[in-house]
C-alpha positions as CSV (number, residue, x, y, z in Angstrom):
1,M,-71.9,72.3,-8.2
2,R,-73.0,73.9,-5.0
3,Y,-70.5,76.4,-3.5
4,S,-70.1,75.7,0.2
5,A,-67.2,75.7,2.7
6,A,-66.9,71.9,2.4
7,N,-66.7,71.9,-1.4
8,I,-64.2,74.7,-1.5
9,T,-62.0,73.1,1.2
10,T,-62.2,69.7,-0.7
11,V,-61.1,71.4,-3.9
12,L,-58.2,73.0,-2.1
13,M,-57.2,69.7,-0.6
14,L,-57.3,68.2,-4.1
15,V,-54.9,70.9,-5.4
16,F,-52.7,70.5,-2.3
17,T,-52.6,66.7,-2.9
18,L,-51.5,67.2,-6.5
19,V,-48.8,69.7,-5.5
20,V,-47.4,67.2,-2.9
21,L,-47.5,64.4,-5.4
22,V,-45.4,66.4,-7.9
23,A,-43.1,67.7,-5.2
24,R,-42.5,64.2,-3.9
25,F,-40.9,63.3,-7.2
26,R,-38.9,66.4,-7.6
27,A,-37.8,67.3,-4.0
28,R,-35.5,65.5,-1.6
29,P,-37.0,62.7,0.5
30,D,-36.4,64.6,3.7
31,T,-38.7,67.5,2.9
32,N,-41.3,68.6,5.3
33,L,-44.1,69.2,2.7
34,P,-45.7,65.7,3.0
35,L,-45.8,66.1,6.8
36,I,-47.6,69.4,6.5
37,Y,-49.9,67.8,3.9
38,F,-50.9,65.0,6.2
39,L,-51.4,67.4,9.1
40,A,-53.9,69.2,6.8
41,V,-55.5,65.9,5.8
42,F,-55.9,65.0,9.5
43,G,-57.5,68.5,10.0
44,F,-59.8,67.8,7.1
45,H,-60.7,64.4,8.4
46,F,-61.6,65.7,11.9
47,T,-63.5,68.7,10.4
48,Y,-65.6,66.7,8.0
49,P,-65.9,63.2,9.6
50,G,-66.9,60.3,7.4
51,Q,-65.3,61.7,4.2
52,L,-62.0,59.9,4.4
53,N,-61.0,56.4,5.5
54,P,-59.0,56.9,8.7
55,N,-56.8,53.8,8.0
56,V,-55.7,55.1,4.7
57,V,-54.9,58.5,6.2
58,L,-52.9,56.9,9.0
59,A,-51.0,54.6,6.6
60,G,-50.0,57.6,4.5
61,A,-48.9,59.6,7.5
62,V,-46.8,56.7,8.9
63,S,-45.1,56.0,5.6
64,S,-44.4,59.7,5.2
65,L,-42.9,59.9,8.7
66,F,-40.7,56.8,7.9
67,L,-39.5,58.4,4.7
68,R,-38.7,61.6,6.5
69,F,-36.0,59.9,8.5
70,E,-33.3,58.5,6.2
71,F,-32.3,55.5,8.3
72,M,-33.4,52.9,5.7
73,T,-32.4,52.2,2.1
74,G,-33.1,49.8,-0.6
75,W,-36.3,47.8,-1.0
76,L,-37.9,49.0,2.3
77,R,-37.6,52.7,1.2
78,W,-39.1,51.7,-2.2
79,I,-42.1,50.0,-0.5
80,L,-42.7,53.0,1.8
81,R,-42.5,55.4,-1.1
82,A,-44.9,53.3,-3.2
83,S,-47.4,53.0,-0.3
84,E,-47.3,56.8,0.2
85,M,-47.9,57.4,-3.5
86,I,-50.8,54.9,-3.5
87,V,-52.3,56.6,-0.5
88,M,-52.0,60.1,-2.1
89,V,-53.5,58.9,-5.3
90,H,-56.4,57.4,-3.3
91,L,-56.9,60.6,-1.4
92,A,-56.7,62.7,-4.6
93,W,-59.4,60.4,-6.1
94,T,-61.5,60.7,-2.9
95,F,-61.2,64.5,-2.9
96,Y,-62.1,64.7,-6.6
97,D,-65.1,62.5,-6.0
98,R,-66.3,64.5,-3.0
99,S,-65.7,67.9,-4.5
100,W,-68.5,67.7,-7.2
101,L,-71.4,66.8,-4.9
């Protein structure tokens, strides 16, 4: 493994992704941590272009924003939460794959 700014940042984003995944199960749905996370993901995406799929990042951010505001319940909330988890697992897998270059 080569130590560079890109690799260290990718490993930090992997750790941040895992922290947010765990916190999403334990914390209340209206927490701001996923919004801060997706802000960091957007920053990573614009700093290192081509590393992440922009559609996946945008889908996760939109689902996180919809979950932040509690105006929906039932099956729609379940679908948004599942889509956010799928996006975060995909991003964790991508960060893991990119960190060992």
